[in-house]
N, C-alpha and C positions, 0 to 999 in steps of 0.2 A: 256210589258216586266217587269218581276219581278226580284227582287234582294234580296238574303237572305245571312246572315252571320252566320258562325259557329266559335266558339272558341274551339279548339281541342288540346288534348294531354297535357302532363306534362308542356310543354312550352307555353301553351295557344296561339297557332298559329291561326291567323285568316284566314279562308278559305271562299271564297265567291262563291255563286252559282247564275248565271244569267240564267233565263229560260223564255221561251215563252209559255204562257198558251194555245195559239191556236195550234201551231205546236207540242208542248210538247218537243221541243228541249232544251237542257241545256248545259251550259259551266261552268266548275269549275276553280277557280283561286287558285292554290296551292293545295297540297294533303298531309296534315300532318297526324299524328297519329289519331286514332279513326275515320277512314274513314267510318266505318259502320254507323255513324250518317248521313253522306251524302248519302250513298247508300240507307239507309232506307228511307230518305226523297224522293229520286228519285223514289223508288218503290211505296211509299204511294201516290205519286202524278202522277204516270204514266208517268214520264219524261224519256227521252232518253239522256244520256250524250254523247255529240258529241266531245267536246274538253276539254282538261286539259291544261289551260294556266299557265305556271310557271313564277312567278316574278323573281325567281332565284332558284338555286338548292342546297342550304344548306340542310342538312339532315332533319331538323325539318319541312321543307316545301315539302319534297319529300318522306317522310317515307312510306306513303301508295300509292305512285305513281303506283307501279307495281300491287298492289291489286285492285286499282280503274280501271286501264287500263284493267286488266284481266277480271274484272267483267262486264265492260261496252263496251269495244272495242273502247273507246274514243281515239282520236288522241292527242299525247303529243306535245305541242307547246312551244318552248324555243328559246331564242336568240342564234344565231350561236356561239357566244363566250362563252356561258354558257353550251353548249352541253357537253363539256369535264368534267364538274363537275358532271354530272349525275352518272357516274360509276367510279369515282376516289375518294376513301374515304379520301384521304389527302386534296382534294379540297372541298368536300361537308361536311367535318368535322365529318363524321360518325365514322371514325376510326375502322370500321368493314364493311365487305362486305354487301351491300344492294342488293336486287334482281336487276339483270341487266335490264335496261330499255332503249329502243332506242327512240330518238326523231322522230316524224313523220313530223313536220313542223319546219323549222328554220327561225327565224325572223331577220329583219334588222330594224334599226331606221327609223321611218316614215312609216313603213308598216301599212296598214289598212286592217281590216278583217270585212266583212259584216256578222253579225250573226242575221239571221232572221229579217233583216231590221234595226238593230242597228249597227252603225259603231263603231268599236273598233280601236283606234289608238295606235301604239306602240311607246313608248318613251324610248330610250336606256339611262339608268342612271347608268353608271359605278361608282364604288367607294366602295360600300359594297362588290360587286363581279365584275368581268370583264364584265359579260353579263347580269347584272341585268336590268330589264325593269319595267316601269310603263305602265298601260293600261288606256287610256283616253276615257271616254264616254262624252256625252253632259253635264251632270251635276255632274259627280263624277270621281274620279281617284282611281284606285287600285294600290298601290305603294309598296307593299312588305315591305322590310326592308330598303328602301332608306330614307324614312322620317317618323317620328313618331310625335305624339303630344308632343311638347316641346323638341324633341331630333332628332337625326339622327341615321342611322344604324352604327354598328361597322365597323371599317375600318382596323382593325389589323389582319384580317384573310387573308389567301392566296388570292392574286388577289385584295385585298382591298387597298384603298389609300385615305387619308383624303382630300387632295387638289382636287382630282378628284371627290370625292363625293360632296363636297361643290360646285364645279363648275357645276356638273350635276343638283343639286337642284336649284341653283340660276339662271342658264341660261335656264333650261328646264322646271322647275316646278314653280318657282316664277314669271314667265311671264304669268301664267294662271290666270283666273279671281279669285278675292278674294272670291267669293261666292261658288267656286267649293268645293264640299265635298271630303275629302281625307280619304280613307280606307286603313290603314296600315296593315302590317303583324303581328303585336302584339299591344295590347292596344286599346285605345279608338279612335274613328274617330275624325277628326278635319276638318279645312278648310284651303285653301291656305292663305286667309287673316289673320287668327289667327296665322299661322306659320310665316308669313311675319312680323307681329308685335311683336310676343312674343317668338319665338324660339331663345334661346340664341346663337345657332350656326349660326344664319342667321342675327342677328342684327349687 
């Protein structure tokens, strides 16, 4: 199984692509601007995008969701509490209508998805949004805007709450191994151990 990162759009959103070289199946985590970069990579490598897993549904993470889904037929996967953000501009912060997109699969905390032999576990981490999630793999975590290197996601948007976010991080993420690599929605990768020791919000 291979894993590739993209930093896309004016807000430098990190999107991540998981793909199986044998089956050529692929899964995308978030769909920001400049999705043509992702679509081009899929074409160049003969990959079939099967899923678009959303960490949350703020506009910068779903800007190209309709374009990617339309181009690939991939299933949109989102936590059930986040579904309403997809097409509500006051919640997803677009303040302008984005193309309407429907979720195909709704998640709950603790769900597991088998992707070509790789298990993906869903960790519901509300606080940045109501239905924000992290996706846990054996050796890394895709965490959207829940946790950053030396910081946490903003909590002053609709559905956000500081105490809830801190509780999500401490009770659900800081119990994971120190060596676990953490891939956030913006900025550099980090590890659970580094954030446990150095993140000023968690000390």
